[in-house]
N, C-alpha and C positions, 0 to 999 in steps of 0.2 A: 590362450583362454583356458582357463579352469573352469570347470563347472561343478556345483554342490546342490544337491537337493534336499530340502526339509520338508517333512510332512506338517501340516498347520493343524494343530489340535484348537487353535481359537474358534470358539463358536460363531463368531462372527464373519468368519471366512470361510471360503471353499478351496477346494484344490490343494496345489503345493506351491512353495517358496522355491525358485531356482535362483540361485546364488553364483553369478560370473565373475571372475577376476580377470580384469582386463588390463593387461601390460602398458604402461606409460612409455614404455621404449626411449627413444631421445628426450622425451618430455620430462620425464622423470624427476629429474635434478632439480627442477624449477616449477614443475607444475603445482597449483595450488586449486582444488575445487572451489574453494569459498571465493577465491580471486576470478576465476574462471566464470562462475555463473553470478556473482553480484558486480558484474562490470557494466550492467546497462539495465535500465529500468524495467525490460522485459520480464526481469526475473521477479517482479512484484506481481504481475499480471496473470490471471487464470488462463489456465489450468496448474501452472507453475506454483510451486510450493517450496520455499526454502526455510528449513528449521535452523535457527540462530544458535540454538544451544549443542545440537549435535553435528552441525554442519553438514546436514543431509537435504540433499535434493530429490524431490518426487513430483511425478507427474504421470498421466497417462500417455502411452505411445501406441500407435496403430501398428497390428501385427503385419499388414500388408501395406508398406508406405505409398505405393503406386497403384494398388488396387482400386478400380473404379467403381466395385461393387461393393466391397466388404467395409465395414466400419468399426470392427471387432477391435477392441483396446484393451490393453492390459496396463496395470499400474506397476510404474517402474520407481525404484528408489536408488539412488548413486551416493556414494559415500568414499570416503579416502581414508585409509587407516594410517596411523601415526607411522612416519617413516618408512612408508611402503612405496614400493614402485609400480603399483597398480591401483586400479579403482575398484571397488565393489559395486557391481550392478545388479540388483536384487529384482527379480520379477516376481511380483506378489501374487499368489492365488492362480498361479499358471496352469494351463491345460498342459498337454504335452505338445512342447515347441519344437516345430519342425525346423531343418536347417534354413529353410527361406524365412521364417519366423524371426529365429536368431539374428540371422544377417541383417533383415529389416531394422530391428530393434539397435542391434549396435551401430549401423549406419546413421541412425536418428540420435543416440547418444554421442556419437563423434561428431555430428553436425552442431549440436548445440554448444558442446565445449571446444570447438574448433580443434580437434585432434588429428586432422589429416597431416602428412608428411609436407604438404605445401604450407599448411597454417604454421607448422612448427618451423619451417624455414623461415617464415615472415617474423615470427616472433622473436627468434635468435638474432636474425639482422636488424630487426627494430630496436631490440634492447640493447644491442651493441653500438647502435648509433645514438641512443637517447639514454643517457645513465639512470635518468630519475625513472624510468619505467622499470629497469632491472632492479633498481633498489625497493621499488614498491610493489614488484611482482605483477606490473600491469604488462598486457601485451595480447590478450586474447578479449574480445568483446562477444558477450554471449548473445546467441540467437535462437530462434525456434527450432524445431526438429524438421519443419517443412519450410519450404520459400513461401507457399501460399499462406501459411500463418506469418510469417514476417511481413509480408506486403499488406495484410490487413491490420497488424499491429502498428506499423510504422506510423502513418498519418496522425491518427490520434494521439500515439505516445508523444512523439516529437512535438506537436502542437501544445500538448500540456506541458511538457518540460520546458519549453521557450516562456511560457507564462508564469512557471515556477520560478526560472532563474530571473525574469524580468521583476518579479515581485521582490526580489532578495537585492535587485540593483537599483531600480529605479521606482518601486513601490507602485506597481500596478495595482488595479482594484483587487483587495484581498478576496471578496466574495466571489469574484469572476475566477480567480486561480483555484480557488477552493472546489467549485463547483466543475471546473474543466478536469482537474485531477481525479475528483470523485467519480466523474463520469467516464474516465478513461479505464479506472478499474472496475466499475460497475458493467461496461460495456463487455469488457472481456469476459466478465464473470457469466454476464446474460447469455452470452453466445455459447458458452460451455454448458450452460443450464437448458438451453434450447437444444443442443446436440444429444443430451441425455432423454429429454421430453421426445425427440424425434425418433428414438429406439422404442418408444413405446405407443404404439397406434392407438391404442384403445384410450389412452388418457389425452393424446395430442388431439384426436378430432373433435375433442369439446372445445378447443380453441382454434383449430385452424380452419379459415374460411374456404368454402367449397363453391359458394354461389354469391352474387351481389348480396341478396337479402341476408345469405349467411354471414359475409363479411360485416355486414353492420351489427347482425347480432353479435358477432364475436367480438367487435370493438366495445360494445357496451359491457361485455362479459370481463373482458381484460382491462379492469379498471385500476389494480394495483399489481405489484411485484408479488404481493403475498400469495395471491392465487396461484401464479406460477410456480412458486415455491413449494406449494401445496402439492402440485402436480410432480414436482423433483422427488417429492417424499415417498408419493406412490409409486412412481417409476422405479424407484431403488428397491422397494419390495417386489414388484413385480419382476424386475430383472435378477434379483438375488433368487427368486424362488425358480425363475427359469434356468439359473446358472447351476442350481442344485439339481434340477432335472436332467438337462443335457450336458453338463460338464463345461460349459462355456461362460466367459467373463467378458462383458463388453465394456464395462465402465467403472470408472474410479469411484464407487459409491458407498464404502463400507469403511469403518474404522479398521486400520490397519496398525502393525507394529514392526519396527525394524531394529534389529542388534546392532548398536552403534558403538564405537569405541571411545571411551574417555581420555583425558590426558595420559593417564596411565597404562593405555592399551587394553583394560578392561571393558567388558561387553555390558551394555545396558539397555533397556528396553525403553522405545520412544513410540509413541503413539501419534498417528495422523488421523485427522478428523476432517469431516465434512462430506457432502454429496455435490458430486460434479461431474459432467461428464468431459469429453476430450473437447478441444478446439474443433468446430464443424469442419469438414471437408469440403471442397467444390460441390461434389455430387449431392452432399447433404443439403446445402443451401440453394442449388439453381433451380429447384422447382418450387421453392416458396413463394407465396404472394408477397409482392413487395410492401405493400403497407402493414401486413401481419408481421413481417420481419422486422419493419421499423418501429412499429408498436410494441412488439415482444421484448425487443432488446434495446429499445429506446436509442434508436441509431440516428435519428434526424435524417438531415440530407445525405448520410454516409449509407445509408440503406440502398440505396441506388447504386453505389460505386461497389458495393460488396457484393451484390447480387448480379450486378453486371459482370464482374470479374470472375465469380464462380461459373456463371454461364459460358462465357467466353472459355475458360479452362475446360468444361465440360464438353462444350462443343467442339475443341480442338482448335480455336483460334488462336489460343495461347498454349503453348507448350513447355511447361514449367520445368519439367525434367530435361528437356534438351537445352533451356536457357540455362539451366544450373550446370549441364555438363559442358556447353560451351565456354562459360567462365572458368570453369576448372581446367580446361586443356589450354586456355590462351589469357594471360593476364596482361596482355599488352595494352596500350593505350589505344591501338587502333580498334581492338576488339571492344574495349570500354565504350568507345564512341558507338560501334554497331548496336551493343546492346542497350544502351542508352535511348537509341533512337527507336529501338523496338518497344522500349518500356513507355517512350513518349505517346505510342498510339493507344495506351490504356488510358480509359475515362479517368480524370482526377489525378492522375501521375505528373504532377508539375515538376520542375527541375529538382526542387528539395526533396520531394519524396523519391524521385529516380535516384538521387546520390545517396540516401539512406538505404535504399534497396540493394545497391550495387555494392556499398559497403558490406551488406550482410553476404554478399556473394563472394567477397573477397577482395574487393578493390579499395584500397586506402589512400590513394593520392589525391581524391577530390574532396574538399570539406564542404559539407553543404552550407549554403550561405542564405541567411535571412536576416530579421532585425536583431535576433538575438545574438548572431555572429557579429554584427556590428558592435554591440554593447561589450562584447567580449574582448573584440580588439581595442575598442576605446578605453575601457576601464582596467583590463589587465596590463594591455600591452603599451598603453599611452598613445594611441593612434588618433586621429580625426578622421575616422572612416565614413565613406558615404556609399550609396548604392552604386555610384557611378566607379568609385575607386576601390571599392572591397577588394576585389580580385588581385589588385595590385598589390595590397597590403598583405594579404593572405599569401602572396609569393614571398615577399620579403620576409615575413614572418617563419614560414613553414616550408619554404621552398627548399632549404637545406636539408630537410629531411625527408626528400623524395625517396622512394615511393610511399612513404607513411605518413603523410601530412596529416591525414584524419587522427590517426591514432595519438599523434602529439597533441592534437587540439583537443580530443576526447579525454585525454588523461588530465589536460587541464581543467576541463569543465568538470569531470569526476571529482578530481580533488577539491574544486571550488565547491561543489555540492555537499561533499562529507565533512569539509570544514565547517560549515554552516550546520550540518544535521548530524554528524557524528558518522560512525561507520555503519553503513545501511545495511551489511550483513549480520548485524547484531539486533537488527530492530524486529521486534516480533511482527508476523504478518497481520495482526489484529491491529496494529498501530499503522498500518500504512495510510489509510483514508485520512488519518489524523495526524499525519506527520506535520502538516503544515501549522496546523494550531499548537502542536506541542513544541514546535522549535522556532518557527518563524517569529514570533513576538517576543520571545525570551533570549534569543540571540542577540549581541550587539555587533557592532562592525569590526571589533578587534580581529576576528577570524578572518574578514575579508580582507584587512590591512596585511595581516601577516601573509596571507597567500600572495597578495602584491608585492610584497617585499623580497618574497622567495623566488619570483619570476626574473 
């Protein structure tokens, strides 16, 4: 690790920018930041920001990953210089980072990009087994900096993705798919805006219910997202003022810029914009009123699941740190079954959700199966799968790739997806919500036919 500190003269920023060179080690020969980030739809959801022009990733990260009391966050920007054997991790407007701060931030970066020794071993073994992945640079599936964020994102995203692909294959209701995909992105952003509001007690008290009468009054006040966005703007001003006074920075709330390298290796300035908090922690969610949470973030029935999970973590019934450590120590099938059983005790975590959570934890031998998996097997692989025999067909098609069956399946799904929409890493984030309208109706079936012929 190398560290470089720059004084920030931008009037919109406070503090200093600290830049670290993070050696890629054994991964240097094949690692591509663009491929590692833009490998799962999570990269489109708040608070993640991918810039397609600079190939730079940005989001807030917590200074204390497992601190149950602190919610302090800093903005981190990650880029990969051309032909370099390292990543540049830039901490924007940082205060004096302690060793503990630095360690926590780097752990979160490595988790998102799957840069552990175990993951590198998996990538190499998988690419040696599956030549298409080596040729395309696929092998790492992007995930969140924390398991808690993964767990909250998985259910809604996978649901929307399945409708997305169903539209492409069998033409499910267009308005429904648009609604679900838009809601997925809006839900994530609303949770991040809520996290920002929770750090501004003076503003949030105007919206948070305290008594039954207060709850009803609050419900009448929160009639639109516009009111909440006004709160966000006020919070930004309050927090910025506080930051200037006490030297702390808790949110990703200001316009920032980063030096990035163009194709010639020259540095250019890139601006990121937007007022957004971090993804809320269990501690920040656990004490909220259920009706308020559901109304504020438009979560519907998922509000009770989210609140229940947060409360279980805070009260110690679910130990996410231990859960992740147990997965890291033992990748055996027996350990998978034990952890799967533990996840099954969580409200709303059915087989499909659990399999996706376990994928985020590094288990790749199980393919989450639902109606979309059936369609994929039938249309791409020419099967006549049913719910009764789907596991048999999965074994026939993907069993030879054990223990990386999911990675082969996901590479097929992602390839199919990009055949229809183009390279998603090149899409401006302002277009994410309109991706269906921009592509679904203008693409013909040649891309799908081509994909099938290549299989």
